[in-house]
N, C-alpha and C positions, 0 to 999 in steps of 0.2 A: 636522876633527879635532880633536878635544878634546883639548885638550896645557896641563895648567899656566901656563906661560909665558904664553899667549895670554890667559889672563885676568884674568891677577895683578890689573893695577886695578882690575879690579868686584870679586872677593874682597877687595883691600885696604879695599874700601869697603863687605862686607859684615861684613865680621870685625870692623869697627873698634868695632860696636857693643857686642859680648863681649869682653872682651883675654883670656877663659879658652881661648878658639880659638885666640887670634894665634898664639902661638910653636907648636903642634901646626900648624898648615897654611904656616904662612912658612916651617917648618923644614922642608916637605916641597916647597916653594916651591924655596927653594937646590940641589934635588937634580938640577931639571930643567937638560937641559945647554941649550948657545945652539941647536944644527939638532936637526932628530928627519925623516928622511924618512919618514912614516907616513901609508899612505893611508886616507881615511877608511871606504872603502868594504870596507879589510880587521879581520877580529875581533883587536881590542888584549885578549889574555890574558895575565891577571899570575901568573905561578908564586910560591906562597906556600908555603914560605921560599926554594925558589929557583924562577928560572926553567924551562918548561918544554923540551921539547927537538923539537916541533913541525917537521915536513920541508912541509908546506900552504902553499901557495901565499894559501891564503884568512886565513891564520892566521899574525898576526905577535907573535911571543915576546915580551914586556916584563919589567922586573923594579921591585924600590920604587925602586929610585936613579932611574928613567930619568923621574919626576913628569909621567909621561903616565894619564890618565884610562884606568884598564879599563873595557874592555867588561864581562867577566868576569873571575873571580879560577879558579883551579884548583890546588888543595892536591897539593902537589910531598912532602909530608909529613904529618905529625898533624893537620893544619890547625887550631892551639890559638887560643885570644883573644889570647896574649902576640903568636906571631905575626902574626894578623891584623893587632893593633894598632901593630903594629911600619911594616906594610911602607905600613897609608893613613888617612887621617884620621879618625875618631871616627865625622863625617858619613855618609863616600866608603864608610869601610866595613861601614857598618851598610846601605846600599842595594844596593851594587853586587851582581848576583845570586852564586851560590857551585858552584863542580863539586865531589866529590871522596867518598872516600868514606865512605856510612853513617855515621854512630853510633850502632849499635844498644843498646850498653850505657847511657847516658847520660850519660857523663862529663863532669863539668860546668869543662871548661876545655877543651869543644873547642868549635867555635863552629858555629852550625848550617849545616847543607848543604842547595840547593836544587836543584841537578842530581846521581843518584849516577851514579858513574864505577866502572861495571862493569868491572872488569881492571884493566888495565896497557896501557901503548906509546900508539902513534898511531892508530888502532883505535877502540881505547875512549876517547882525546879527542876523536874526530871524532864517533863519535855522542851524546857527551856536549853536544858543539858544536850538534848540532842540536837535542838536544832543550832548549836552551839562546837557540833564534833569538827566539821571542813576551817574552823575558824583556829580551832586550839591545833589542829594536825598541823596548820601553817603557824601557828604561835611559837610553836615547841621546833618547827625547821629553822627559826632563824639563829645567828648566832649567839652565841652569850650579851659579848660586846656590843651589838647592835642592840641590845634593849638598854641598856644605860649610855647609849651615844650622847656624845655633848652636844654631838651636832643637827639639830634638828630636821637641817635635809634628810637627814639617812633616816631618824625619825621620821620623818612623812613618807618617806618611801616604805618602813616598814609595818609604819601602822596603817597603808593603802593595798600590802602588801597580802596584809592577816585579812584584811575584810574583804581582798576580791577585788576590789572599785576605784574608782575614781572619788577626785574631792569637790562637788556640786556644789553651789551660789545655792543659797534662798533669797525669793523676795519677803520683804518684812519692813513697818513700817515703825518697827521700834529702835532704828536706828539712824541718824544722821544721813548713809553711805545706800537705805535704803534697799543695800541685798547685805548678807552677810553667809559667811561659811560656817553650817553645824558643824566641823570640823576643830575651825578655828579655838574651841572653847576646850578641846585638848591639849592644845597647840598653836598658842597665838603667834608665834611665827610664822603662821601657814603658809599667806599671800608673798610673803620675800622669799621662803623655802619655795616654795611651789615654781615663781617665777624663774631662779635661779635653774632648777634642776628642769625647768622646760628649755632653757637655753643652751641646757648640755645634751639635749634627746632624753633626758628618764620619767619625762611624764610630754604626755601632747596636751596641746591647750585645744580646747573645742566652745564654738561660739555660746557662748549661754543667754547677754544681752547687752545692749547699748545703754547708758543712763548719763542723762544733763545732768552735770553736776557744778554751784559754784564753782566761779572761777577764785576766791576767794579763800570758801572754809569746804570748796568738795563735799559740800554735801546736794544731796539728789533730792532732799524736799522745797521743791522749788511751788511756786503759784507764780504760772506761767495764765499772760492775760495781752490783750487788743490794748493798744497804745495809740491816743494822738500822734501824729504824724507830725503838727505843730508844737499845739504845748507838752507834749506827752502823758495825758490827765487818761488814768483807765475810763472813765465815765463816757463810753464812748458805745455809741449803738450803730445798729444795719438799719437802712432808712430805701424804700423801694422810688427807684426812676418812676417819673411818668413821663408821660413824650403824647401830650396832643397832639393828632391826627391836622387840625383846620390850620393852627398858625404854626403848626413844628416844635412850638415848644418844649425843653426835655429840663427839667429839675426835679430836688428833692422833693418827694410825698410833701414833705411839713409846708415850702412854698404853695400847691397846692390848695391846701385845708383851709376852709373856712368853717367853722364850726363840725357838724357832721359833713357839710358839702363839699366838693371838689371844685375849686373855681380857678380856671389859666389865667397865673398872675402876670398875662402880655396881653390878651386879650378880654379879659375878665367875662367867659362865655362857659355856663356850668358844664361838667360830662358829665355825662347820667351812664352813660354804658359803654362796661369796658369790652373793650376788641372793636364798639362801634365810632366813642369818643375818641379813644385814648387806649393804652399798652400800658405793660410793666417792661420794659427792653431791659431793667437789672436791675443793681443793688448800688449806693455809696454809703460810706463810713461816714458819722458825723458826729462831731464831739459836739454833746451837752456845756461842755464849758466854754471855749471859745466857737462855738459853731463851722470851726473847721470841717470844709468834708472831701472827702480824696475815695480812690477807686477801692486802696487797699488801708490797713491797718497796718502800725508797726505792731510787732512782736516784743514787747517786756517781761522780765524774773522779776518776782519778787523771795532773796533767800530765808524759810521760817526757821533756817538756825540761827545766821548771824546778822539779816535784816538789809543786807546790799539789795541794790536795786543797780537796774542797764536792761540796754537788751540782748534777746540772747542768741547776738550776735559775739557774747563775750561768754557762752558758756561754753566747759568742758563736754566734747561729748566723749565717753569712757567705755571700752567694750569690758565686758564682765567676764572671767573665762573658767570655763570649766576644766577640773586638772585630771587626766587620765595616765595612769600606770603607760607608761610603752612597753615592749617586749624586753627592752637593753635593761627597764629602772625595774621591770619584777627579779630580771636575771641580780642584779645588782644590790639588791634587800636581801636577797637569800644568802650573796656571798659572803654580803658583810665588807666589801670592800670601802676604802675610806675615800669619801668625795674629796678630793685636794678641787682647791683653788687656788694655790700660792706661786706666785711668780718662779719660784724655779719647774711648778711642774709645766708654766706653759711655755716658756727656755724651754725645758726638753724636747716639748713637740716638735716647736720651731728647730733646733740642731737634728730629731731626727725625721725633721723631713727634709730638710736641707742634707744634711748626709745622705738620703736614699733616694736623691733624687740627682745629687754629685756624681757615687758610686755607681748609679747605672747607665752616666752618661745621657740623661733623659735633658732633655728641654724646660725651664721651671725660669717661675719668677713668685714675687712676694706682693699682696699690695696691704699696704698700710693705711686706716682710713681713722682722723681723729676729728675727736668734735668740739672747738673752743666756744666756752659760753660768750655768749654776749654783751651780756650783764657782768660783776663782779658778781653780786647777789643772786644772780641764776643758778649757778653749780648745785650752791645749798636746797636751790628746791624739788619737791616731789613734782615740779611741769619736767625739772630735767633729767628725773631717775628716768619718767615717762617718755621721756623722749629718744634718753639711751637705749632703753628695750626697743621701742618703734625700731630706732636703727640700724637696731640686730637682725632683728627680725625683715628688715626694707633689703640689708647688706645681704643676705642667706637669700631673697627670692632675687636677687639679679646674676648671681651664680646657678650652676646646676647644685643636684644636693651633691654629688660627692666632693662636692667641693668643701674642706676644712676650713672652721673661721675660730681662731685665738679671740679668746674677748677678755677684755681687762678694759670696760668702762674709764675716760670714754674713747679707749684704745680699741680700733677691730684689727686683724691682719687676718687676711684669705690667702691660703696656703693653693695656687693655682700650680699643679701641674702638667708639665705638655703646653703652659701656655709660654709664648714670647713675650719679654719687657716692650719693648716694642710697640706689639701688637696691645697688651693695654695701655700704653700711653697714650694710645691715639683712641681711645675707647674711654679714656678718664670723664669727658662733658657728657658719654650718654649714659655714664653710673653717677652725674652727681642732678643730670633733668630725670631717673629716675629716683631717687629716695630726694635730694632736698625740698621739692614742693608738696612733702606730703609733713614735714618737718615745722610743724606750726612756731614756735617759738624761735627760729631763722638763726641758731648755731651757725658758726662758720665750719667747714668740712673741709677740711687738710688733708689732699689723698698723696703717697706716694709712692713709687713702683722698685723694687728690685729686684734685680736678675741674680744670677749666679757667680760673677764676678763679686758681687759687692757678700756672699757670703763665704768667700774663699778662705776668709782668713778666720773662717770661725769653724772649716769643717777640718783643714791643716793642721790649727791646733790641737786635735783634739787626737 
């Protein structure tokens, strides 16, 4: 049986590294009674906001005040975000499977449901619990400390592992970005955590869509329209070009139009029959404000969120990804291994690589790549974060998949076993050519290559 009071010491050790989660978990610890008769074989169902009224011998109805880790949550009301967060610590709430009525209207304050509760009463609950059996089995396989982890990356892995699925976005007009991740209601840090996990190979990115967004506020709610290339007005329209066979005059139809008749502005003859007197070989874009005509119109946008306007050339094309558990990520979730990203771990990886290659007498080198912002304010912008992530992906594509790359944005280190430093230095122009044209904000890219001699002191000092 999983009961909070039984694991208080382990939890106290776990939360001591993150003071922000101390109060939340310890307050929940305080709710637990001294004794609870609860069989491990029975399903512990937490009713939110009220306990369920189950009569089944296989089900134990618990409440938030019992301080017991539930196998599943059953919504006995609307199932709002505030109700869920008031009932469980945030990490546990994000992981435990949920039964409830499916929210088909996309209300922003509703907690995402995993198993649909069709109807009401005991029979409906029994059917839903039967569907939840696999979820519950995976939930019970998670290490205790994972359920109360203060690391959103580990929580996200556990949430997806319990549900045996990925985190896919959904298109919506209800938010400025025009897409949302339903799982973000349970884990607000989802996109940041997912990107970090993808960089570590624990999640896999899969293409979902491209969103054209405002360069000012990143909203995807844009009104895109054709503009006059001369005055910038959106009051433009297509007009047919008329070609008069006899005098070879070509002009917009408006110049030929005389009431309901067509009269050549050059020779003043009436054009009676299409295909005999004239034809229409094409169209022209005519501005009704300044009368400017051109073969092509400019394309501009107005942001419906912040009101900024300009050419669509200024907008950003943002790739939207669905995230799926990799085999490594699945193993990581159930092992409960800590996801480290501190400098000591990075340094250890580099030292292990150098030591392993040196002791084996193998040729190796290390390529260090660092992005430098082109302006002072650039490094704090969202585009800089996106540029760093794009750079990491491009750098991985330069090398074969076996090459290990250590990331500490904006510094990236590629560990190149079997490569001679002089060969890699010769290839630096090709590496730049493969990467720099894709970096839209134009940061400076510093590249340096280090060979075995440069690391000799590190190895001999160990």
